[in-house]
C-alpha positions in Angstrom: 55.9 -35.0 11.2 55.1 -32.7 14.2 57.9 -29.9 14.9 58.1 -27.7 18.0 59.4 -24.7 16.6 59.4 -23.3 19.6 61.4 -26.0 21.7 63.8 -26.0 18.7 64.5 -22.5 18.3 65.5 -22.5 22.1 67.6 -25.1 21.7 69.9 -23.6 18.8 69.2 -20.1 18.6 71.7 -18.0 18.8 70.4 -14.4 19.4 70.6 -11.3 17.6 72.3 -14.0 14.9 69.7 -17.0 13.6 66.8 -17.9 14.8 64.0 -21.0 14.3 61.1 -19.6 13.3 58.0 -20.2 11.2 58.2 -19.5 7.6 55.8 -19.9 4.3 53.4 -22.2 5.1 53.9 -22.6 8.6 57.1 -24.4 7.9 60.4 -24.6 10.4 62.8 -22.3 9.0 66.4 -21.2 10.2 66.5 -17.2 9.7 70.2 -15.9 10.1 71.6 -12.0 10.1 75.0 -11.8 10.7 77.0 -8.3 10.3 77.9 -9.4 6.5 74.7 -11.7 5.3 71.0 -12.5 5.6 69.8 -15.8 4.8 67.2 -18.8 5.1 66.7 -22.4 5.0 64.3 -24.3 5.4 64.0 -27.4 7.6 61.4 -29.1 4.6 64.4 -30.2 2.0 67.0 -28.8 3.8 66.0 -26.0 1.3 68.1 -22.4 0.9 65.7 -20.2 -0.4 67.5 -17.2 0.6 71.3 -15.2 1.2 71.8 -12.2 0.6 75.3 -10.2 1.0 75.0 -7.3 3.4 74.4 -4.3 0.5 73.3 -6.2 -2.5 70.3 -7.8 -4.0 68.6 -11.3 -3.3 71.0 -14.2 -5.2 68.2 -16.5 -5.7 64.6 -17.1 -7.4 61.8 -18.5 -4.8 58.7 -18.3 -7.3 55.8 -16.1 -6.2 53.6 -19.7 -6.8 55.9 -22.2 -4.5 53.8 -24.4 -2.9 54.9 -24.3 0.7 53.4 -28.1 2.1 54.5 -31.1 3.2 55.5 -33.8 0.3 55.6 -30.9 -2.1 59.7 -30.0 -3.7 59.7 -25.7 -2.7 60.2 -24.1 -6.2 63.4 -22.0 -6.0 66.4 -20.6 -3.9 68.5 -24.2 -3.7 66.4 -27.8 -3.6 68.8 -30.9 -3.0 68.2 -34.0 -5.6 69.7 -37.0 -4.2 69.7 -40.2 -4.7 69.1 -39.7 -8.3 68.8 -36.8 -10.2 65.1 -36.2 -12.9 63.2 -39.5 -12.9 64.3 -42.3 -11.7 65.2 -44.8 -14.7 64.3 -47.8 -13.5 60.7 -46.5 -11.7 58.5 -44.4 -13.5 56.3 -43.6 -10.1 59.6 -42.6 -8.2 59.5 -39.0 -7.4 61.6 -36.6 -9.4 64.9 -35.7 -8.0 64.7 -38.3 -5.1 63.1 -37.9 -2.0 64.8 -35.8 0.2 64.1 -32.6 -0.8 60.1 -32.9 0.4 61.2 -34.8 3.2 61.5 -32.9 7.0 65.0 -32.7 8.0 66.5 -32.4 11.7 68.6 -29.9 12.7 72.0 -31.1 14.0 73.6 -27.6 14.4 73.9 -23.9 14.1 77.2 -22.8 15.1 78.6 -18.9 14.5 82.7 -18.4 13.8 83.2 -15.1 13.4 80.7 -12.7 11.0 80.2 -16.6 9.1 77.3 -18.9 10.7 77.1 -22.3 9.4 73.3 -24.7 10.0 73.9 -28.3 9.6 70.6 -30.6 8.3 70.8 -34.0 8.4 68.3 -36.5 7.1 68.8 -40.9 7.1 67.8 -44.1 5.5 64.4 -45.2 7.2 61.4 -47.6 5.8 59.8 -44.3 3.9 62.9 -44.5 2.3 63.9 -47.5 1.0 60.6 -48.6 -0.9 62.4 -46.1 -3.1 66.0 -46.8 -2.5 67.1 -49.7 -0.9 70.3 -48.6 0.8 71.4 -46.9 4.6 72.9 -43.8 4.5 73.9 -40.7 6.3 73.0 -37.4 4.6 74.1 -34.1 5.8 73.5 -30.3 4.5 76.0 -27.9 6.0 75.1 -24.7 4.6 77.5 -21.4 5.9 76.2 -18.0 5.1 79.7 -15.6 5.1 80.6 -13.3 2.5 80.4 -16.3 0.7 77.5 -19.0 0.0 79.0 -22.6 1.5 77.3 -25.7 0.9 78.2 -29.1 1.8 76.5 -32.5 1.2 78.2 -34.9 2.9 77.1 -38.6 2.5 78.1 -41.5 4.4 76.9 -44.9 3.4 75.9 -46.7 6.3 75.0 -50.3 5.2 76.8 -53.6 4.2 76.2 -53.3 0.5 78.5 -50.8 -1.7 75.7 -48.2 -3.5 75.7 -45.2 -6.3 73.9 -42.2 -6.2 72.9 -39.1 -8.3 72.9 -35.9 -6.4 72.8 -32.3 -7.5 72.2 -28.9 -5.8 69.3 -27.9 -8.2 69.8 -23.2 -7.3 67.7 -21.0 -9.1 70.0 -17.5 -9.4 67.7 -14.4 -9.9 68.7 -12.6 -13.5 67.2 -9.7 -14.2 66.5 -10.9 -17.7 67.1 -15.0 -18.5 68.1 -13.8 -22.4 70.6 -11.4 -21.6 73.1 -13.0 -18.8 76.3 -15.3 -20.0 77.9 -18.1 -18.2 81.5 -18.4 -18.9 83.4 -21.0 -18.2 82.3 -23.9 -20.0 83.9 -23.2 -23.3 85.0 -26.4 -24.9 83.0 -28.9 -22.5 80.7 -31.7 -23.8 77.1 -32.0 -22.6 73.6 -33.8 -23.2 71.5 -31.4 -23.9 68.4 -32.8 -23.2 65.4 -31.2 -25.3 67.5 -33.3 -28.2 67.1 -36.4 -26.7 70.1 -36.9 -24.9 72.5 -35.8 -27.9 76.2 -34.9 -26.8 77.2 -31.9 -28.0 80.1 -29.1 -27.5 80.1 -25.5 -26.4 81.7 -22.6 -27.4 81.9 -19.6 -25.8 80.2 -18.7 -23.2 76.2 -20.1 -22.9 73.4 -17.8 -23.3 69.9 -18.4 -23.1 68.1 -18.2 -26.2 65.0 -21.1 -25.7 64.6 -23.9 -23.5 67.9 -25.4 -22.3 68.6 -28.4 -20.4 72.1 -29.7 -20.4 74.4 -31.6 -18.2 77.9 -30.6 -18.9 80.2 -33.3 -18.8 83.5 -33.9 -16.6 83.9 -30.0 -15.6 85.2 -29.3 -12.6 85.6 -25.7 -13.2 84.4 -22.7 -11.6 81.5 -20.7 -13.5 81.0 -16.7 -14.1 77.2 -15.9 -14.1 77.7 -12.0 -15.7 74.1 -10.6 -15.5 74.2 -7.0 -17.4 70.8 -5.8 -16.2 71.5 -6.6 -12.5 75.4 -5.6 -13.1 76.2 -8.0 -11.0 78.7 -11.9 -11.3 77.9 -14.3 -9.3 81.0 -16.9 -9.1 80.2 -20.9 -8.7 83.2 -22.5 -7.8 82.8 -26.6 -6.7 84.5 -29.3 -5.4 84.3 -33.0 -6.0 81.3 -32.7 -8.6 82.7 -33.4 -12.3 79.0 -32.9 -13.6 76.9 -28.7 -14.1 73.7 -28.9 -15.7 72.2 -25.6 -16.8 68.6 -25.2 -17.2 65.9 -22.7 -18.5 61.8 -24.0 -18.6 61.5 -21.0 -21.3 57.7 -19.8 -21.7 56.0 -22.8 -22.9 56.9 -25.0 -19.9 56.9 -22.3 -17.3 53.3 -22.1 -18.3 52.7 -25.9 -17.3 54.7 -25.5 -14.1 52.1 -24.3 -11.5 54.3 -23.4 -9.1 55.9 -21.1 -11.1 53.7 -19.1 -12.9 54.0 -18.2 -16.9 56.4 -15.0 -16.9 58.4 -15.8 -13.9 60.9 -18.0 -16.2 62.2 -15.0 -17.4 63.6 -14.0 -13.7 65.3 -17.4 -13.0 68.3 -19.4 -14.5 69.7 -22.4 -12.7 73.1 -23.3 -13.0 73.6 -27.1 -10.9 76.2 -28.1 -9.2 76.6 -32.0 -9.7 77.1 -35.6 -9.8 74.8 -37.1 -12.7 74.8 -39.9 -15.4 78.2 -41.9 -16.2 79.9 -39.3 -13.3 77.3 -40.4 -10.2 79.2 -41.1 -7.2 80.3 -44.8 -5.8 81.0 -45.6 -1.9 81.9 -49.0 -0.6 80.1 -49.5 3.2 81.5 -46.5 5.4 82.8 -44.9 3.0 82.0 -40.7 2.6 81.9 -38.1 0.3 81.2 -34.6 -0.2 79.6 -32.3 -2.7 81.5 -29.0 -1.9 79.4 -25.7 -3.8 81.4 -22.1 -2.6 78.6 -19.2 -4.6 80.3 -15.4 -4.8 79.2 -11.9 -5.7 80.5 -9.0 -7.3 79.9 -6.6 -9.6 80.5 -5.9 -13.0 
C-alpha cells in the first residue's frame, strides 16, 4: 500500500503534540509528545514501539536488529496478535500470531484530552484476510499515551456467521537483566508450560526467569507487577476482558535463532502479554463487539 505521509499528517496532526512522520525503514508512524509522556505507534501492525512518561526511561524494548519491512513483524514494542496466537492449529503455512501485525492499518483519529493523546487505527477483513480466516471483522486499536499507557483492542464481528478468535498484546518490556526481575500477581495460578509439551502446572510465588520461559497463565484477570531491581522501577499491568496472561523469555539458544533479535538482546527484554487464547478464546455472534484493555503504569521501587 502506498501511503502519502505528508497528506496523512496534514489531516491528523495536532501541532506540537502529535504528528505523522516517516519512521524506521520509511514506515509511517504517529509520534506523540505531550507534557506528561512521549510515545510512538506505527501504522504497520498498529504497533506501539515507545512509551516514556516524562522524567522516566523508555518502558518498552525494541530490538536493534528488527526488520522494518512490509510483510515482516517489528521485533519488540507491542505486536498485536489476531485472530490466532502462535501457530494456526489447522494450517502450518499460516503466519504465526495471525496476520494483523504485518498489515498496514488505517489511521482513524488522533485526539487530545488534557495531557492524554489517543491514537486510533483500524483494519478490516478483505480478500487477503479471508484466505487465512473466512470471517468478516473490524478491528480497532486505540492507544492512549498519558501518565499511564492504555491500549484497547476492539473487535466487531461484521459478518453473518458466529466466530471465535484469539488475541494478545505481545508486549516486550525493557529490563536491566532478565534474571533479576520478579513478576507478582500470578501466585497459585495454573499455567500451560509450552517448553514442556504444554503440561499444566501451578505457579508458586512470584515468577522469576531462570531459563527459557513460555507460559500461558489460565483464568487470570488480576493486575501484575514487574519489579525490576536493576532499573529500580515497578511496571504495573492491569487488564479488562482478558482471561489469560502469557510470559515469554526466549533465553540464549532460542534468541540466537532469531536473526531480528540478536544473540545478547534477550537479556534486556521480558514479554508479559494481555491475552485471550486457547480455551479462553473469544466467541462472538454476528454484530457483537468485544473490547480487551491493558493499562500500563510506572513507579519507582
